[in-house]
N, C-alpha and C positions, 0 to 999 in steps of 0.2 A: 328716567333716572340713569345717570351714567354709572357703568359698571366699575367697581374698584380696580385700580391698577395692581397688577401682580408685582410684588416686591421681589426683585431678583438680587442674587449675590453679585458682587463686583465682577466685571467681565474677566479679569485675569484669574480670579479664583475659579470661575466656571471653566475657563480654558484648562487650568491645571487639573480640574476634575476629569478631563479626558485621559489622564494618566491611568485611570482605572482599567482602560482597555489595554494598557501596556504594563500591567502590574508585575509580570514575571521579570522582564528586563529592568524595570524600575527598582524592584526589590534587590536584584543582583547589583545594580549600580550603587545603591545607597548602602548595601551591606559591605561592598568593597570599599566604599568611601569611609565607613566607620573603621574598618581594619587599618586602612592606610593612615587615618588620623591618629589612631591609637599608637601605631608604629612611630609616627612623627613625635607624639607626646613623650615617648619613652626615651628619646635621644638625649635631652638635657640631663636626665638622671644619670645616664652613662657618662656624660661629659663631666659631671660633678665627681663621679667615682674616679675618673682618670686624674683630675686635678687634685683630689684628696690623696691619691696614691703618691703623687709627686710631692705635695707639700708636707705629707706625713711620712716621707721616705725614711727619716731618722728613726721614727718609731717602728718601722717595718724593716725587715731585711731587704736587701737589694733584689733578691730573687722574688720575694713576695710582692714587692712594688711592681716589678716587671710583669709578673703574672696578672696582677690587677689591671695594669695598663693594656696588656695584650687581650685579656678577656673583655675589657670594656670596648677596645677597638674592634674586636671580632663581633661583639654584639651590635655595635653601631653599624658595621657593615651588613650584618644579617638583617637588622631592622630597615636599613636603606634598601636592600634588595626586596624585602617584604613589602615595603611601601611602594617601590617602583612597580612590582608585579600587580599589586592591588590597585594602584593608580591607573595602570594600563587597562585593567579589567573594568574599573569604574568609568574611564573615559569612553571605552568602546561601548559599554552597555548604556551609558548616558546618550551617546549618539544614536544607538539603536532605538532607545526609548523616544527620543525627540523626533526621529524620522518616522517612527510609527505614529506618533501623535500628529505630525504634519500630514501624513497619509490620511488619517481619519478625518482631520479637519477639512482638507481639500475635498475629500469625497462628500463630506457633509455639506459643504458650501455648494459644490456642483449639483448634488442631489436637490438641494433647496432651490437653486437657481432654475433647475428644470421644472420645479413644481410651482414657482411663483407666477402670479397672474400678470397679464400684459400691462395692467396699470402700473405695476412696479417698474417695468422697463420704460414706460412712458416718463417716469420721474427720475430715472438713474441712467448715467452714461456708461457705455461699455468699458471705457478705460477705468472708471471707478471700481467696477465689479472685478475686472482683471487684477487690479492691484490687491484687492482683498484676498483673492485666491492664491496669489503668488507672493508678493513682497510682505504683506501683513502676516501671512502664515509663516514665512521664513523668519521674520523678526521674533515671532512668538516661539518658534522652534529653537532659535538661538538662545533665547532666555531659558528654555527648558533644558537644553543641552549644556549650557555654560552658567548662566546667571543663577538658576535655581540650585545647581550643584555647588557653585562657589558659595552661595548663601548658606547652604547646609554645612559645607566644610568650615566656613568661617564661624558659624554658630558652635559647632562641635569643638573646634580648636580654641575658640574664645572661652567657652564654658569650661573645658578641661584645663586650660592654662590658669584660669582664675581659681579653680578649686585647688590645683597644686600650689599656686602662689599663696593662697590663704593658709594652707596647712604648713607651708615652708616658712613664711614670715608674714604674719597677719598685719604687723605695723606697716611694712612697706606696701602691702597690698592696699591698705586703706589710703595710701598716698595716691595710688593710681585710679581708684574707683570713681572719684568725682569727675574725672575726665571723660568717662564713658557716656554719661547722660548728655554731655555737651556734644560729643561726636554723633550720638544717636539723634539728637534734636536737629543737627545740621543735615543729616541724611533725610529726615522727614520733610524739612523745609524744602530742600533741593528736589526731593522726589515730587512734591506737589507743584513746584515750579516747572519741573521738566516735562511732566506728562502732557499738559496742553501744548507745549512746544513741539513735542514729538508727534502729537496728533495733527498739528498744523503741517508738519513735514510730510506726513502721509497724504494729506489732502493736496498739497502742492505737487507731490510725486504723482498722484493720480491725475492731476491736471496736465502735467507734462506727458504722462502716458497717453492721455486722451488725444492730445495734439499729435503725438507720434502715430497712434493707431488710426486716427482720421486721415492723416496724410498718406500712410501706407495703403489704406483702403481706397483713397481717392487720388492716387498718384497721377492717373491719366487726366483727371480734371485739373489738377494743379498745373501740370505741364501744358495742357491745352490752352489754359488761360494765362500762361506765363506768370504764375503767382509764386514761383519758387522763392523769390526774395522776401515777399510778404510772409509766406509760411515759415521761412527760416527765422524771420523776426519774431513771429509768434512763439516759435520753439525757444528762441533765445530769451524772450521775456519770461516764459514759464521756467526755464532752467535757471535764470537769474533769481527768480522768486524762491526757488528751491534752495539755491546756494545761500541766499541771504538768511533763510530760516535755519539752515544747518550751521551757519556762522553764529547765529544767536545762541544756539545750543552749545556751541563750542565755547562761547564767552562764559556761559553759566558754569560749565564743568571745568573750565580753566581756572575759575575762581574757587570751585569746590575742592579740588584735589590739593592745592597748596594749603588750604585751611586744615584739611584732614592731616596732612603731614606736619603742620605746625602743632596741632594737638598731640600728635605722636612724639614729636621732639620735646615738647614740654614735659610729657610723661617721662621720657628717658632722662631728661635733665634732672627732674625731681628725684628719680630713683638713684641717679648717680650721686646727687648731693646727700640724700638721707642714707643711702646704702654705704657711701664712703664714711659717713660719721659712725655708723655701726661697726665697720671694719676697724676704724681707728680705736673705737672703744673696746674692741675685742669681743663683741657680741655677735659678729657675723663672720663666718669662715669664707675664704676666697672661693672655694668650690661651690658653696651654697649661693654666694653672690653671682657667680657665673651662671649657675643653673637658673637663678631668678632672672638674670638679664636675658637669657634665651627664651624663657617662658614669657617674659615681657614682650619680646618680639612676636610671640604667638598671640599676644593680646592686640598689639597695634597693627600687625600685618593684616589680620582679618578686617580691621577697621578700614584700612586702605583698600582692601578688596571690595568692601561694601560700597565704596564710591563707584566702582565699576559695575557692581550689581545694580545700584540705583539707576545708572544710565540704561542698562539692559531692561530693567523692570519698567522704567518709564516708557521706553519704546514698545515693549511687549504689552503693557497695559493699554496704550493708545491703539495698538493694532488689534488687541482682543476686543476692544469696544467696537471697532469698525467691523470685525468679523461677525460679532453677534448682532450687529445691526442687520446683517443679511439673514443670519440663522433665525432671528426673532421676527423677521418681517412677516406681516400677516398675509396669508394666502386667501385672497378674496374669492377666487373661483375654485371650489373644491367639492368633493362628493359629500353629500349629507350622510350621517350615520345610517348604515343599512340601506343605502340607496340601491334599488334594483338596476340591472342593466336595461338599456333600451332594446326592446324586441327588434327583430329584423324590420327595417323600414319599408313601408309601402311608398312613402314619399310625400305625404300631405304636410304642408307647412302653414302655420297660422301665426301672425303677429296680432296680439290682442291688446290694444290700447298701450302700445309700448312707448315709453319715454326713456331716453338714455342720455347720460352725461358722462364725459370723460373725467377722470379724477383730476381735481384742481381747476377744471373749466367752469367759467361762470355761466355760459350759455349751454343749453341742451343741444346735443347733436341730432337727436330725434325727438319729435313732440307728438305724443298721442297717435302713433302710427298703427293702423289696423288694416290687414288684408289677409286673404286666404288663397293658397295655391294648391291645386289638386295634384295627385300623383301623376308624374310623367309630363307635367307642363314645363315649358321654358319661360322664364321670367327675365325680362330686360329691365335694367335699372338705368334711368336717365336723370341727368341733373348737372348743374354746374359744380365746380370744385367747392367742396364744403357743404354740399346739399344733404349728405347723409348716406350716400351709396355704400361707401366702405363700412360705415357703422352697421348697416343692415347685414352685410355678409360677414362681419366680425361677430355678430350675435348668433348667427346660425350654428357655428361649431362651438359656441359658448366660450369664446375668448373673453367676453365680458358678459355681465348680467345687466338686464334693464333696471333702471331706477324704479320705474312703475310699469305695471302690465306684465305680460308673459309672452314668451316665445314657445310655441308648441310644435312638436313633430309627431305626427299621427296621434294627436290629442294628448301627448305626454309633455308636461312642462319640463323644459331642459334642466331646471334646477332640481328636479326630483329623481333624475336618473344619473348613472355614472358617466364621467367624462370620457373614459376610454370607449365605452359603448357608443357614444355619440360620434366621436371623431374617427372611429374605425369605419364608419358608414358614410363619411363625408369626404369627398375628394376636392382638393383646393389647388388652383393654379393662380398664383398672385402675379400682379404686374411686375413687381420687382423679384426677379428669379434668383433663388438662392440654391446653389449647388455646393456640395461638400467635396473637399479634396479627396480623390479616390478615383475609381474607374467609372466609366459611363454606366456599366451594369450595376455597380453598387448604388449609384444615384437613382437609377430607375427603380431598383428593388428596395429603396430606402424604407418604405412602409411595409414591405413584405420580403424580408431577407431570405425567406425560405422558398420564394418563387422559383420555378424551373426556368431554364434558359429559353424554352419555347414560349412560356408566358411572358417573359421579359421582351422577347423579340416581337410577339404579337402586340404588346402595348406600344412598342416603338413603331411598328408598322402603322398602327392606328393613329399615331401622332405624327406621321410622315417624317419619322426620324431615322428609320432603318437604313435608308439609302446613304445618307451622309455619314452615319456611323460606320457602315461597311467600307466607306471611302478611306477611313483611317487604316494604317497598316495593322494595328492591333485590334481593330473592330471594337467590340463591346468592352474589351479590356484596356482601352485607351484611357489614360489618366487625364483628368480634366483640369488639374492644377487648382490652386487656391481660388475659391468662389467661381470655379468654372472659367478661369481666365483664358484658357486655350480654345474655348468655343466662342462663336459669334453670338450676338444677341438672339437671333432667330433660332440657332441651334440649341442654346440654353433653354429657350422657351419651349421647344419641342420635347426636350428631355424632361422638363418639368411637367408637361402635359402627360407624357408617357408614365411618369411617376405617379400621377394622380389616377390615371386610367387603370394601372395595374391593381389598384385597390378594388376595382369593380364597384364603385360607390353607388349608393341609391340616391344620394344627393350630391350634385356637382356644382361647384362654385368656380366661376371663371372671371377673374378680374382683368378685363381687357387683355385676354390671353393671346391674341394674335396681333398685338400692337407692334411687336418687334420683328415681324417677318414681312417678306415681300408679297406682292399680290398673288403670284403663282403658288408660293408656299401656303399663304393664307387660304387659298381655295382648296388645297389638299387637306389642310388641317380642318377647315370648316366642313368638308364632306365627311371626314372621319368623325368629327364631333356630332354632326347631324345624325349619323347612324347610332353613335353611342348615347346620345340624349334620348333616343326612343326608349320609353319606359322608365326614364329617370327624371326626377325633378331637378331642373337646372336653373341657377341664378347667374346671370351674365351682366357685368358692368359694360354697357355697350358703347362702342365708339365707331361701329360700322353699320351702314344702312341695312345690309343683309341680315344682321343679327336682330335689328329692330323689327324689320318687316316679317320675319319668320316667327317672332315670339308669340306665345299664346297669351301672355299678359305683359303689359308694359306699365311700370311704376314710375311716375314722374315726381321727382323730389325737388323741393326748393327750400333752402335754409332749414332743413330738418323736418319739414312738413310734407306729407304725402298729398300733393295737390291734384293729381289725376291718376287714374288707372283704367286700363282697357286694352283693346287690340289696336294695332296700327291704324287700320281704316277708321275705326270709331273715333279715336283720339285726334287723328288728322282732321276729321270733319268737325268735331265738337269742341276741342280744347285748344284755345289760342296759345297757351304756354307750350304745349307739346309741338304745335305747328311751328312755333318760333324756334324751339330747340332743334327740331328736325331739319328745318331749312338752313338755319345759321350754323349749326355745329356739324351735322352729319352730311348734308348734301354738299356743302363746301369742301 
């Protein structure tokens, strides 16, 4: 039976809920907004006082009329200064609030990205995730800083103006009221039309960002194959799609704003006609009419502002939806409640009837695979591309969980112990070396930042990296650049090996870890690894004859099936598949 789906609030409301973490600055911002709005609402009353003083000058002495005018003018100036002061406070605190909210959201997204399972990254592009943490958060922040504040200001101004209008002249107020539902209906319709348009913009922006990110990361490949023109065309196509989508939105809002202003002009025309009739009939004073006209601006001006708010809200709503797609993503690989840590490893590994399938794949990557490895043994994995070698080494640190069966370390099912306790005892060197921008020392000590210089140097010596490191003027403080671009492939590989060795792991995983080095360096690394593998369980994806010959156990994989296992001598004599792989792939 399928579990019922959790009903969630709209994404934008959930995002606004993050304001709870910024309640102090938000309270100051909206408190200042209230004071500024009240100061603005007081001005038309003072304007009426000045006009009445002029029009009723005959009933008053000249001195009394002048005093009223100067008093009203002074109060108008005072309220203007008050409004300016609190508007500044409101703007500053609104920006502080929105920046705090963006800070919280970006940290929440990054924290979630760190905890998401590998299957999530198999299904999502890097550029898409980057846009969510940058542009989508910024659009949401802009709505909080501007749109939400404008909406609150418009609501206060509109409500206050309507109340004053109703008490001043109910008959003229009733002339204006029918126009408000029309304007509101327009905003609702355009809001529903705009949100999917803005969501499409973000998707196309992410596609553009993906092209840019891929080209920057693979610039050497692009230039090597003279594909600059082709990649420029890809970027132009993505940029054109984005521009076309932006123009569609511009057409929608180019239609909205004139309609809003038309409704406003109709209201002003109606007030001019009916108000003029009341003035001619002597039932409406000029001062009251002028006050009414100013308050009428306070009714229609917020309506015009709401058009801008709708645009910001549609963008923010689309972005919030995309942000919560990440924040709500299921974490497939996680600790069970009250899961104990894995005790210090002896190094026994068992695959018990393991079947594994990548998310979205129709075929299994591993089918009913079973084997056992004793502590301290070296295991070589052999097989053609797609045979399941990488799947096996991905299950060992629990990057994925098997669909059926179990992976056990020292008899403990990996799903029953904590992830940190597993991965802290597993050292991994992948074929694709990833270094972080920073110094060589920081990269070697990535898993143990507290390691001493002597420990870092010992790991580098064991990986045959110390000599080339000391060849740099700054030694271990040499900066490697983005993705280790200043180092050669072999140098990056040796730094990665040193990084794994510094952990002093009980279980060592080497994914063709000497593929990027020359024969002399390989011999140096292999001698170091041979010594370090003593007493450690090691899994090696083998591409070298020496690795295969020295392995305690060789696993031969074919299309996800374990077709043979044993030592080199036994398999060479008894298994034709191994013999064929050995002679065709390794000996050649």
